[in-house]
N, C-alpha and C positions, 0 to 999 in steps of 0.2 A: 478408601484406605483410612484406617484408624491411626490416631497418633499414640505414641507410647506414653504410658502413664506410670510405668515402674521400671526401675533398673539403675545401673551405675551411671552417674553423670557428675558434672561439676558446674559450679557457678563462678563468676568472675573473681570474687574476692577470696574464694576457698583455696587453700594450699593442696588439699587432697580431694580425690573423687569420693563422693558419698553415694549411698543408695537412696534413691528418691522414690517415693510412692505418693502419687497425686500432688506433686510439686513440693513435698516436705521430705527432709532427710530423716532417716531412721534415728540418727543421733540427736535430732531436735535442734541442731545448730543453724540449719539453713532452710529458707523458704525460697523457692525459685519461681518468681512471678513470670508467667509466660513459659515456664518449663526450663529445666537445666539443659546444658549442652551434653548430649548423651555420648558415653564412651563407646568405642567400637568393640571392646572386650567386655562382655557381660557375665563372664564366668566368675564364681566366687573365689576360687583359688584355695590353697591349703592353709594359708596364713595371710594376715594383712601385710602387704608389701609396701615398699616406698611409694607414696602417692595415693594410698588408700586409707580412708578414715577408719581407725581402729574401732570406734564405737559402732559405726554402721556395719562393719564386717562382723563384729561379735553378735549383734542382734540378728543379722541375716543368717549367720551360721546356725544360731539357735532355731530360727524359723525352718531352715532346710532340714535340720536334724529332726525336728518335730514332724515335718511332712513325711520324712523317710520312715519314722516309727509308725505313723498312722497308716501308711500304705501297706505295711506288712501284715 
């Protein structure tokens, strides 16, 4: 069974959940040595809500939009 390397998670000192890829947050603020604690909800959502890093959400939304355009 492989371990998760990407998704929404948080580290102890962070107020908000960030999107991590290979233990680094997309916003660039956090490095999770040993990996973050993964969130149960991995959906992006329509807007960054309370408890979600706005920087990570914005970058992830751009990535998903780019993937949607290339799939068409």
